[in-house]
PDB file as gemmi writes it, atoms N, CA and C in Angstrom:
CRYST1    1.000    1.000    1.000  90.00  90.00  90.00 P 1                      
ATOM      1  N   MET A   1       8.939   9.423 -12.873  1.00  0.00           N  
ATOM      2  CA  MET A   1       7.580   9.169 -12.584  1.00  0.00           C  
ATOM      3  C   MET A   1       7.052   7.946 -13.350  1.00  0.00           C  
ATOM      4  N   SER A   2       7.594   7.649 -14.480  1.00  0.00           N  
ATOM      5  CA  SER A   2       7.096   6.494 -15.268  1.00  0.00           C  
ATOM      6  C   SER A   2       7.437   5.195 -14.558  1.00  0.00           C  
ATOM      7  N   ILE A   3       8.524   5.166 -13.753  1.00  0.00           N  
ATOM      8  CA  ILE A   3       8.891   3.988 -12.994  1.00  0.00           C  
ATOM      9  C   ILE A   3       7.899   3.761 -11.907  1.00  0.00           C  
ATOM     10  N   VAL A   4       7.457   4.755 -11.235  1.00  0.00           N  
ATOM     11  CA  VAL A   4       6.469   4.642 -10.198  1.00  0.00           C  
ATOM     12  C   VAL A   4       5.115   4.234 -10.825  1.00  0.00           C  
ATOM     13  N   ALA A   5       4.777   4.806 -11.966  1.00  0.00           N  
ATOM     14  CA  ALA A   5       3.531   4.450 -12.638  1.00  0.00           C  
ATOM     15  C   ALA A   5       3.532   3.006 -13.004  1.00  0.00           C  
ATOM     16  N   ARG A   6       4.623   2.524 -13.543  1.00  0.00           N  
ATOM     17  CA  ARG A   6       4.797   1.133 -13.915  1.00  0.00           C  
ATOM     18  C   ARG A   6       4.647   0.216 -12.745  1.00  0.00           C  
ATOM     19  N   ARG A   7       5.257   0.599 -11.628  1.00  0.00           N  
ATOM     20  CA  ARG A   7       5.158  -0.218 -10.396  1.00  0.00           C  
ATOM     21  C   ARG A   7       3.742  -0.275  -9.878  1.00  0.00           C  
ATOM     22  N   LEU A   8       3.036   0.845  -9.844  1.00  0.00           N  
ATOM     23  CA  LEU A   8       1.661   0.827  -9.453  1.00  0.00           C  
ATOM     24  C   LEU A   8       0.757  -0.035 -10.426  1.00  0.00           C  
ATOM     25  N   PHE A   9       1.013   0.140 -11.676  1.00  0.00           N  
ATOM     26  CA  PHE A   9       0.281  -0.685 -12.678  1.00  0.00           C  
ATOM     27  C   PHE A   9       0.465  -2.156 -12.435  1.00  0.00           C  
ATOM     28  N   THR A  10       1.718  -2.554 -12.240  1.00  0.00           N  
ATOM     29  CA  THR A  10       2.022  -3.963 -11.934  1.00  0.00           C  
ATOM     30  C   THR A  10       1.359  -4.439 -10.684  1.00  0.00           C  
ATOM     31  N   ILE A  11       1.401  -3.692  -9.642  1.00  0.00           N  
ATOM     32  CA  ILE A  11       0.785  -4.053  -8.361  1.00  0.00           C  
ATOM     33  C   ILE A  11      -0.728  -4.212  -8.547  1.00  0.00           C  
ATOM     34  N   THR A  12      -1.324  -3.295  -9.275  1.00  0.00           N  
ATOM     35  CA  THR A  12      -2.773  -3.329  -9.518  1.00  0.00           C  
ATOM     36  C   THR A  12      -3.108  -4.557 -10.325  1.00  0.00           C  
ATOM     37  N   LEU A  13      -2.384  -4.850 -11.371  1.00  0.00           N  
ATOM     38  CA  LEU A  13      -2.637  -5.986 -12.210  1.00  0.00           C  
ATOM     39  C   LEU A  13      -2.503  -7.303 -11.455  1.00  0.00           C  
ATOM     40  N   ILE A  14      -1.469  -7.467 -10.651  1.00  0.00           N  
ATOM     41  CA  ILE A  14      -1.251  -8.635  -9.830  1.00  0.00           C  
ATOM     42  C   ILE A  14      -2.361  -8.813  -8.841  1.00  0.00           C  
ATOM     43  N   ALA A  15      -2.773  -7.634  -8.180  1.00  0.00           N  
ATOM     44  CA  ALA A  15      -3.808  -7.735  -7.138  1.00  0.00           C  
ATOM     45  C   ALA A  15      -5.140  -8.189  -7.737  1.00  0.00           C  
ATOM     46  N   ARG A  16      -5.392  -7.889  -8.984  1.00  0.00           N  
ATOM     47  CA  ARG A  16      -6.618  -8.363  -9.616  1.00  0.00           C  
ATOM     48  C   ARG A  16      -6.578  -9.770 -10.189  1.00  0.00           C  
ATOM     49  N   THR A  17      -5.392 -10.245 -10.516  1.00  0.00           N  
ATOM     50  CA  THR A  17      -5.227 -11.606 -11.107  1.00  0.00           C  
ATOM     51  C   THR A  17      -4.910 -12.635 -10.022  1.00  0.00           C  
ATOM     52  N   ASN A  18      -4.105 -12.221  -9.014  1.00  0.00           N  
ATOM     53  CA  ASN A  18      -3.711 -13.172  -7.954  1.00  0.00           C  
ATOM     54  C   ASN A  18      -3.723 -12.450  -6.643  1.00  0.00           C  
ATOM     55  N   PRO A  19      -4.954 -12.184  -6.128  1.00  0.00           N  
ATOM     56  CA  PRO A  19      -5.068 -11.379  -4.892  1.00  0.00           C  
ATOM     57  C   PRO A  19      -4.458 -11.940  -3.589  1.00  0.00           C  
ATOM     58  N   SER A  20      -4.253 -13.242  -3.583  1.00  0.00           N  
ATOM     59  CA  SER A  20      -3.686 -13.836  -2.331  1.00  0.00           C  
ATOM     60  C   SER A  20      -2.181 -13.814  -2.278  1.00  0.00           C  
ATOM     61  N   MET A  21      -1.543 -13.316  -3.323  1.00  0.00           N  
ATOM     62  CA  MET A  21      -0.075 -13.284  -3.337  1.00  0.00           C  
ATOM     63  C   MET A  21       0.476 -12.286  -2.251  1.00  0.00           C  
ATOM     64  N   SER A  22       1.575 -12.621  -1.715  1.00  0.00           N  
ATOM     65  CA  SER A  22       2.169 -11.738  -0.684  1.00  0.00           C  
ATOM     66  C   SER A  22       2.649 -10.443  -1.320  1.00  0.00           C  
ATOM     67  N   CYS A  23       2.465  -9.354  -0.567  1.00  0.00           N  
ATOM     68  CA  CYS A  23       2.907  -8.033  -1.061  1.00  0.00           C  
ATOM     69  C   CYS A  23       4.420  -7.868  -0.978  1.00  0.00           C  
ATOM     70  N   SER A  24       5.072  -8.769  -0.264  1.00  0.00           N  
ATOM     71  CA  SER A  24       6.521  -8.604  -0.087  1.00  0.00           C  
ATOM     72  C   SER A  24       7.286  -8.780  -1.408  1.00  0.00           C  
ATOM     73  N   ASP A  25       6.676  -9.343  -2.409  1.00  0.00           N  
ATOM     74  CA  ASP A  25       7.331  -9.440  -3.710  1.00  0.00           C  
ATOM     75  C   ASP A  25       7.359  -8.123  -4.434  1.00  0.00           C  
ATOM     76  N   PHE A  26       6.549  -7.102  -4.015  1.00  0.00           N  
ATOM     77  CA  PHE A  26       6.446  -5.902  -4.684  1.00  0.00           C  
ATOM     78  C   PHE A  26       6.729  -4.651  -3.840  1.00  0.00           C  
ATOM     79  N   LEU A  27       6.632  -4.813  -2.524  1.00  0.00           N  
ATOM     80  CA  LEU A  27       6.920  -3.783  -1.597  1.00  0.00           C  
ATOM     81  C   LEU A  27       8.110  -4.148  -0.689  1.00  0.00           C  
ATOM     82  N   SER A  28       8.942  -3.202  -0.364  1.00  0.00           N  
ATOM     83  CA  SER A  28      10.055  -3.513   0.509  1.00  0.00           C  
ATOM     84  C   SER A  28       9.527  -3.784   1.881  1.00  0.00           C  
ATOM     85  N   GLU A  29      10.338  -4.364   2.738  1.00  0.00           N  
ATOM     86  CA  GLU A  29       9.889  -4.669   4.102  1.00  0.00           C  
ATOM     87  C   GLU A  29       9.469  -3.422   4.854  1.00  0.00           C  
ATOM     88  N   SER A  30      10.190  -2.353   4.704  1.00  0.00           N  
ATOM     89  CA  SER A  30       9.805  -1.165   5.449  1.00  0.00           C  
ATOM     90  C   SER A  30       8.505  -0.552   4.883  1.00  0.00           C  
ATOM     91  N   GLU A  31       8.288  -0.698   3.581  1.00  0.00           N  
ATOM     92  CA  GLU A  31       7.041  -0.170   3.032  1.00  0.00           C  
ATOM     93  C   GLU A  31       5.814  -0.917   3.493  1.00  0.00           C  
ATOM     94  N   TRP A  32       5.858  -2.251   3.486  1.00  0.00           N  
ATOM     95  CA  TRP A  32       4.690  -2.946   3.939  1.00  0.00           C  
ATOM     96  C   TRP A  32       4.501  -2.890   5.414  1.00  0.00           C  
ATOM     97  N   MET A  33       5.603  -2.721   6.163  1.00  0.00           N  
ATOM     98  CA  MET A  33       5.401  -2.623   7.598  1.00  0.00           C  
ATOM     99  C   MET A  33       4.811  -1.284   8.027  1.00  0.00           C  
ATOM    100  N   VAL A  34       5.248  -0.229   7.308  1.00  0.00           N  
ATOM    101  CA  VAL A  34       4.615   1.108   7.576  1.00  0.00           C  
ATOM    102  C   VAL A  34       3.197   1.104   7.152  1.00  0.00           C  
ATOM    103  N   LEU A  35       2.904   0.484   6.008  1.00  0.00           N  
ATOM    104  CA  LEU A  35       1.512   0.443   5.571  1.00  0.00           C  
ATOM    105  C   LEU A  35       0.634  -0.356   6.518  1.00  0.00           C  
ATOM    106  N   ALA A  36       1.104  -1.459   6.976  1.00  0.00           N  
ATOM    107  CA  ALA A  36       0.344  -2.274   7.969  1.00  0.00           C  
ATOM    108  C   ALA A  36       0.192  -1.538   9.265  1.00  0.00           C  
ATOM    109  N   ALA A  37       1.201  -0.829   9.723  1.00  0.00           N  
ATOM    110  CA  ALA A  37       1.078  -0.084  10.963  1.00  0.00           C  
ATOM    111  C   ALA A  37       0.087   1.057  10.807  1.00  0.00           C  
ATOM    112  N   LYS A  38       0.108   1.685   9.709  1.00  0.00           N  
ATOM    113  CA  LYS A  38      -0.797   2.854   9.489  1.00  0.00           C  
ATOM    114  C   LYS A  38      -2.238   2.406   9.376  1.00  0.00           C  
ATOM    115  N   THR A  39      -2.524   1.299   8.806  1.00  0.00           N  
ATOM    116  CA  THR A  39      -3.865   0.873   8.569  1.00  0.00           C  
ATOM    117  C   THR A  39      -4.434  -0.108   9.581  1.00  0.00           C  
ATOM    118  N   SER A  40      -3.522  -0.471  10.534  1.00  0.00           N  
ATOM    119  CA  SER A  40      -3.957  -1.406  11.612  1.00  0.00           C  
ATOM    120  C   SER A  40      -5.061  -0.760  12.472  1.00  0.00           C  
ATOM    121  N   CYS A  41      -6.073  -1.483  12.748  1.00  0.00           N  
ATOM    122  CA  CYS A  41      -7.184  -0.962  13.556  1.00  0.00           C  
ATOM    123  C   CYS A  41      -6.893  -0.945  15.034  1.00  0.00           C  
ATOM    124  N   ASN A  42      -6.224  -2.020  15.504  1.00  0.00           N  
ATOM    125  CA  ASN A  42      -5.993  -2.124  16.936  1.00  0.00           C  
ATOM    126  C   ASN A  42      -4.555  -1.756  17.388  1.00  0.00           C  
ATOM    127  N   GLY A  43      -3.735  -1.326  16.453  1.00  0.00           N  
ATOM    128  CA  GLY A  43      -2.388  -0.871  16.824  1.00  0.00           C  
ATOM    129  C   GLY A  43      -1.414  -1.963  17.064  1.00  0.00           C  
ATOM    130  N   SER A  44      -1.779  -3.181  16.811  1.00  0.00           N  
ATOM    131  CA  SER A  44      -0.876  -4.269  17.049  1.00  0.00           C  
ATOM    132  C   SER A  44       0.177  -4.337  15.917  1.00  0.00           C  
ATOM    133  N   ARG A  45       1.336  -4.870  16.208  1.00  0.00           N  
ATOM    134  CA  ARG A  45       2.419  -4.973  15.230  1.00  0.00           C  
ATOM    135  C   ARG A  45       2.156  -6.224  14.329  1.00  0.00           C  
ATOM    136  N   VAL A  46       2.241  -5.987  13.047  1.00  0.00           N  
ATOM    137  CA  VAL A  46       2.004  -7.063  12.087  1.00  0.00           C  
ATOM    138  C   VAL A  46       3.369  -7.710  11.752  1.00  0.00           C  
ATOM    139  N   MET A  47       3.408  -8.997  11.857  1.00  0.00           N  
ATOM    140  CA  MET A  47       4.709  -9.696  11.595  1.00  0.00           C  
ATOM    141  C   MET A  47       4.848 -10.256  10.230  1.00  0.00           C  
ATOM    142  N   ALA A  48       3.685 -10.615   9.616  1.00  0.00           N  
ATOM    143  CA  ALA A  48       3.671 -11.183   8.278  1.00  0.00           C  
ATOM    144  C   ALA A  48       3.118 -10.183   7.255  1.00  0.00           C  
ATOM    145  N   PRO A  49       3.669 -10.185   6.084  1.00  0.00           N  
ATOM    146  CA  PRO A  49       3.156  -9.197   5.074  1.00  0.00           C  
ATOM    147  C   PRO A  49       1.773  -9.567   4.620  1.00  0.00           C  
ATOM    148  N   PRO A  50       0.932  -8.519   4.428  1.00  0.00           N  
ATOM    149  CA  PRO A  50      -0.435  -8.760   3.999  1.00  0.00           C  
ATOM    150  C   PRO A  50      -0.404  -9.222   2.512  1.00  0.00           C  
ATOM    151  N   SER A  51      -1.579  -9.660   2.051  1.00  0.00           N  
ATOM    152  CA  SER A  51      -1.704 -10.042   0.633  1.00  0.00           C  
ATOM    153  C   SER A  51      -1.610  -8.765  -0.229  1.00  0.00           C  
ATOM    154  N   ILE A  52      -1.349  -8.985  -1.527  1.00  0.00           N  
ATOM    155  CA  ILE A  52      -1.143  -7.858  -2.447  1.00  0.00           C  
ATOM    156  C   ILE A  52      -2.522  -7.088  -2.585  1.00  0.00           C  
ATOM    157  N   ALA A  53      -3.643  -7.819  -2.482  1.00  0.00           N  
ATOM    158  CA  ALA A  53      -4.916  -7.130  -2.583  1.00  0.00           C  
ATOM    159  C   ALA A  53      -5.191  -6.270  -1.386  1.00  0.00           C  
ATOM    160  N   GLU A  54      -4.847  -6.757  -0.194  1.00  0.00           N  
ATOM    161  CA  GLU A  54      -4.957  -5.948   1.026  1.00  0.00           C  
ATOM    162  C   GLU A  54      -4.071  -4.716   1.035  1.00  0.00           C  
ATOM    163  N   ALA A  55      -2.855  -4.912   0.537  1.00  0.00           N  
ATOM    164  CA  ALA A  55      -1.920  -3.829   0.451  1.00  0.00           C  
ATOM    165  C   ALA A  55      -2.363  -2.730  -0.552  1.00  0.00           C  
ATOM    166  N   LEU A  56      -2.886  -3.161  -1.689  1.00  0.00           N  
ATOM    167  CA  LEU A  56      -3.384  -2.226  -2.671  1.00  0.00           C  
ATOM    168  C   LEU A  56      -4.600  -1.455  -2.119  1.00  0.00           C  
ATOM    169  N   MET A  57      -5.496  -2.093  -1.388  1.00  0.00           N  
ATOM    170  CA  MET A  57      -6.654  -1.463  -0.779  1.00  0.00           C  
ATOM    171  C   MET A  57      -6.141  -0.434   0.275  1.00  0.00           C  
ATOM    172  N   SER A  58      -5.149  -0.803   1.048  1.00  0.00           N  
ATOM    173  CA  SER A  58      -4.614   0.112   2.044  1.00  0.00           C  
ATOM    174  C   SER A  58      -3.945   1.369   1.378  1.00  0.00           C  
ATOM    175  N   ILE A  59      -3.213   1.124   0.292  1.00  0.00           N  
ATOM    176  CA  ILE A  59      -2.614   2.241  -0.441  1.00  0.00           C  
ATOM    177  C   ILE A  59      -3.726   3.178  -0.961  1.00  0.00           C  
ATOM    178  N   ALA A  60      -4.792   2.582  -1.517  1.00  0.00           N  
ATOM    179  CA  ALA A  60      -5.903   3.379  -2.010  1.00  0.00           C  
ATOM    180  C   ALA A  60      -6.558   4.175  -0.870  1.00  0.00           C  
ATOM    181  N   LYS A  61      -6.742   3.560   0.262  1.00  0.00           N  
ATOM    182  CA  LYS A  61      -7.314   4.260   1.385  1.00  0.00           C  
ATOM    183  C   LYS A  61      -6.460   5.459   1.811  1.00  0.00           C  
ATOM    184  N   LEU A  62      -5.149   5.282   1.765  1.00  0.00           N  
ATOM    185  CA  LEU A  62      -4.285   6.429   2.087  1.00  0.00           C  
ATOM    186  C   LEU A  62      -4.477   7.533   1.111  1.00  0.00           C  
ATOM    187  N   GLY A  63      -4.894   7.207  -0.132  1.00  0.00           N  
ATOM    188  CA  GLY A  63      -5.127   8.237  -1.134  1.00  0.00           C  
ATOM    189  C   GLY A  63      -6.535   8.794  -1.134  1.00  0.00           C  
ATOM    190  N   GLY A  64      -7.374   8.358  -0.221  1.00  0.00           N  
ATOM    191  CA  GLY A  64      -8.694   8.934  -0.153  1.00  0.00           C  
ATOM    192  C   GLY A  64      -9.826   7.968  -0.534  1.00  0.00           C  
ATOM    193  N   TYR A  65      -9.531   6.795  -0.937  1.00  0.00           N  
ATOM    194  CA  TYR A  65     -10.530   5.806  -1.355  1.00  0.00           C  
ATOM    195  C   TYR A  65     -11.406   5.442  -0.171  1.00  0.00           C  
ATOM    196  N   LEU A  66     -12.699   5.427  -0.305  1.00  0.00           N  
ATOM    197  CA  LEU A  66     -13.600   5.167   0.838  1.00  0.00           C  
ATOM    198  C   LEU A  66     -13.950   3.745   1.011  1.00  0.00           C  
ATOM    199  N   ALA A  67     -13.815   2.919  -0.066  1.00  0.00           N  
ATOM    200  CA  ALA A  67     -14.089   1.439  -0.008  1.00  0.00           C  
ATOM    201  C   ALA A  67     -15.479   1.119   0.471  1.00  0.00           C  
ATOM    202  N   ARG A  68     -16.465   1.900  -0.086  1.00  0.00           N  
ATOM    203  CA  ARG A  68     -17.838   1.573   0.283  1.00  0.00           C  
ATOM    204  C   ARG A  68     -18.332   0.402  -0.555  1.00  0.00           C  
ATOM    205  N   ARG A  69     -19.396  -0.194  -0.173  1.00  0.00           N  
ATOM    206  CA  ARG A  69     -19.876  -1.385  -0.804  1.00  0.00           C  
ATOM    207  C   ARG A  69     -20.102  -1.219  -2.313  1.00  0.00           C  
ATOM    208  N   LYS A  70     -20.678  -0.117  -2.777  1.00  0.00           N  
ATOM    209  CA  LYS A  70     -20.993   0.092  -4.169  1.00  0.00           C  
ATOM    210  C   LYS A  70     -19.915   0.771  -4.982  1.00  0.00           C  
ATOM    211  N   ASP A  71     -18.818   1.142  -4.290  1.00  0.00           N  
ATOM    212  CA  ASP A  71     -17.709   1.767  -5.011  1.00  0.00           C  
ATOM    213  C   ASP A  71     -17.032   0.778  -5.942  1.00  0.00           C  
ATOM    214  N   GLY A  72     -16.580   1.278  -7.039  1.00  0.00           N  
ATOM    215  CA  GLY A  72     -15.802   0.422  -7.975  1.00  0.00           C  
ATOM    216  C   GLY A  72     -14.340   0.259  -7.430  1.00  0.00           C  
ATOM    217  N   PRO A  73     -13.537  -0.413  -8.203  1.00  0.00           N  
ATOM    218  CA  PRO A  73     -12.142  -0.535  -7.776  1.00  0.00           C  
ATOM    219  C   PRO A  73     -11.405   0.800  -7.731  1.00  0.00           C  
ATOM    220  N   PRO A  74     -10.386   0.971  -6.906  1.00  0.00           N  
ATOM    221  CA  PRO A  74      -9.742   2.252  -6.884  1.00  0.00           C  
ATOM    222  C   PRO A  74      -9.063   2.613  -8.188  1.00  0.00           C  
ATOM    223  N   GLY A  75      -9.079   3.878  -8.469  1.00  0.00           N  
ATOM    224  CA  GLY A  75      -8.532   4.345  -9.764  1.00  0.00           C  
ATOM    225  C   GLY A  75      -7.040   4.804  -9.613  1.00  0.00           C  
ATOM    226  N   THR A  76      -6.545   5.246 -10.770  1.00  0.00           N  
ATOM    227  CA  THR A  76      -5.136   5.578 -10.850  1.00  0.00           C  
ATOM    228  C   THR A  76      -4.805   6.776  -9.991  1.00  0.00           C  
ATOM    229  N   SER A  77      -5.652   7.833  -9.970  1.00  0.00           N  
ATOM    230  CA  SER A  77      -5.365   9.050  -9.186  1.00  0.00           C  
ATOM    231  C   SER A  77      -5.303   8.774  -7.641  1.00  0.00           C  
ATOM    232  N   VAL A  78      -6.311   7.971  -7.242  1.00  0.00           N  
ATOM    233  CA  VAL A  78      -6.304   7.588  -5.810  1.00  0.00           C  
ATOM    234  C   VAL A  78      -5.101   6.793  -5.415  1.00  0.00           C  
ATOM    235  N   LEU A  79      -4.703   5.842  -6.262  1.00  0.00           N  
ATOM    236  CA  LEU A  79      -3.552   5.035  -6.011  1.00  0.00           C  
ATOM    237  C   LEU A  79      -2.286   5.847  -5.972  1.00  0.00           C  
ATOM    238  N   TRP A  80      -2.157   6.840  -6.910  1.00  0.00           N  
ATOM    239  CA  TRP A  80      -1.015   7.695  -6.952  1.00  0.00           C  
ATOM    240  C   TRP A  80      -0.924   8.562  -5.661  1.00  0.00           C  
ATOM    241  N   ARG A  81      -2.009   9.100  -5.207  1.00  0.00           N  
ATOM    242  CA  ARG A  81      -1.990   9.891  -3.966  1.00  0.00           C  
ATOM    243  C   ARG A  81      -1.635   9.019  -2.777  1.00  0.00           C  
ATOM    244  N   GLY A  82      -2.198   7.809  -2.771  1.00  0.00           N  
ATOM    245  CA  GLY A  82      -1.824   6.900  -1.665  1.00  0.00           C  
ATOM    246  C   GLY A  82      -0.411   6.473  -1.695  1.00  0.00           C  
ATOM    247  N   TRP A  83       0.123   6.260  -2.914  1.00  0.00           N  
ATOM    248  CA  TRP A  83       1.513   5.890  -3.044  1.00  0.00           C  
ATOM    249  C   TRP A  83       2.449   7.015  -2.544  1.00  0.00           C  
ATOM    250  N   LYS A  84       2.148   8.244  -2.917  1.00  0.00           N  
ATOM    251  CA  LYS A  84       2.979   9.329  -2.463  1.00  0.00           C  
ATOM    252  C   LYS A  84       2.898   9.456  -0.926  1.00  0.00           C  
ATOM    253  N   ARG A  85       1.770   9.257  -0.352  1.00  0.00           N  
ATOM    254  CA  ARG A  85       1.631   9.260   1.130  1.00  0.00           C  
ATOM    255  C   ARG A  85       2.407   8.145   1.753  1.00  0.00           C  
ATOM    256  N   LEU A  86       2.371   6.938   1.174  1.00  0.00           N  
ATOM    257  CA  LEU A  86       3.135   5.779   1.715  1.00  0.00           C  
ATOM    258  C   LEU A  86       4.609   6.092   1.672  1.00  0.00           C  
ATOM    259  N   MET A  87       5.091   6.656   0.613  1.00  0.00           N  
ATOM    260  CA  MET A  87       6.510   7.002   0.438  1.00  0.00           C  
ATOM    261  C   MET A  87       6.930   8.040   1.487  1.00  0.00           C  
ATOM    262  N   ASP A  88       6.064   9.049   1.737  1.00  0.00           N  
ATOM    263  CA  ASP A  88       6.355  10.019   2.784  1.00  0.00           C  
ATOM    264  C   ASP A  88       6.421   9.399   4.163  1.00  0.00           C  
ATOM    265  N   LEU A  89       5.445   8.517   4.456  1.00  0.00           N  
ATOM    266  CA  LEU A  89       5.417   7.815   5.741  1.00  0.00           C  
ATOM    267  C   LEU A  89       6.672   6.911   5.939  1.00  0.00           C  
ATOM    268  N   THR A  90       7.067   6.219   4.830  1.00  0.00           N  
ATOM    269  CA  THR A  90       8.194   5.358   4.909  1.00  0.00           C  
ATOM    270  C   THR A  90       9.502   6.126   5.120  1.00  0.00           C  
ATOM    271  N   GLU A  91       9.605   7.311   4.463  1.00  0.00           N  
ATOM    272  CA  GLU A  91      10.781   8.129   4.632  1.00  0.00           C  
ATOM    273  C   GLU A  91      10.840   8.617   6.089  1.00  0.00           C  
ATOM    274  N   GLY A  92       9.704   9.035   6.622  1.00  0.00           N  
ATOM    275  CA  GLY A  92       9.664   9.479   8.050  1.00  0.00           C  
ATOM    276  C   GLY A  92      10.080   8.364   8.979  1.00  0.00           C  
ATOM    277  N   TRP A  93       9.618   7.146   8.660  1.00  0.00           N  
ATOM    278  CA  TRP A  93       9.951   5.972   9.492  1.00  0.00           C  
ATOM    279  C   TRP A  93      11.478   5.751   9.474  1.00  0.00           C  
ATOM    280  N   HIS A  94      12.095   5.881   8.277  1.00  0.00           N  
ATOM    281  CA  HIS A  94      13.518   5.679   8.171  1.00  0.00           C  
ATOM    282  C   HIS A  94      14.306   6.803   8.958  1.00  0.00           C  
ATOM    283  N   MET A  95      13.808   7.981   8.846  1.00  0.00           N  
ATOM    284  CA  MET A  95      14.440   9.111   9.532  1.00  0.00           C  
ATOM    285  C   MET A  95      14.311   8.927  11.052  1.00  0.00           C  
ATOM    286  N   ALA A  96      13.185   8.405  11.566  1.00  0.00           N  
ATOM    287  CA  ALA A  96      13.031   8.189  12.975  1.00  0.00           C  
ATOM    288  C   ALA A  96      13.967   7.094  13.430  1.00  0.00           C  
ATOM    289  N   LEU A  97      14.196   6.094  12.642  1.00  0.00           N  
ATOM    290  CA  LEU A  97      15.135   5.008  13.030  1.00  0.00           C  
ATOM    291  C   LEU A  97      16.582   5.443  13.087  1.00  0.00           C  
ATOM    292  N   MET A  98      16.934   6.484  12.286  1.00  0.00           N  
ATOM    293  CA  MET A  98      18.308   6.914  12.283  1.00  0.00           C  
ATOM    294  C   MET A  98      18.686   7.725  13.528  1.00  0.00           C  
ATOM    295  N   GLN A  99      17.748   8.216  14.263  1.00  0.00           N  
ATOM    296  CA  GLN A  99      18.097   8.997  15.449  1.00  0.00           C  
ATOM    297  C   GLN A  99      18.327   8.170  16.643  1.00  0.00           C  
TER     298      GLN A  99                                                      
END                                                                             
């Protein structure tokens, strides 16, 4: 669990210091593709990885973050829940590809 916590901390820190950086440096291709597909509004396929700030916000939204105008930045618990959901979705995506 400490490895996952360290990874989330690193992603959060980078998203706050360099928000335009590509998320492909921290997420695998399947992880960012699943994340983009899940959070896409129009259902179109995303070919380029989103920025690390966009990816972090999408992970937080998977964990229940509402992203309202007056809300502060997402916290650790929300990111943890979103990360677990992303890992479950990614595992399901891999299982669907194997059939």
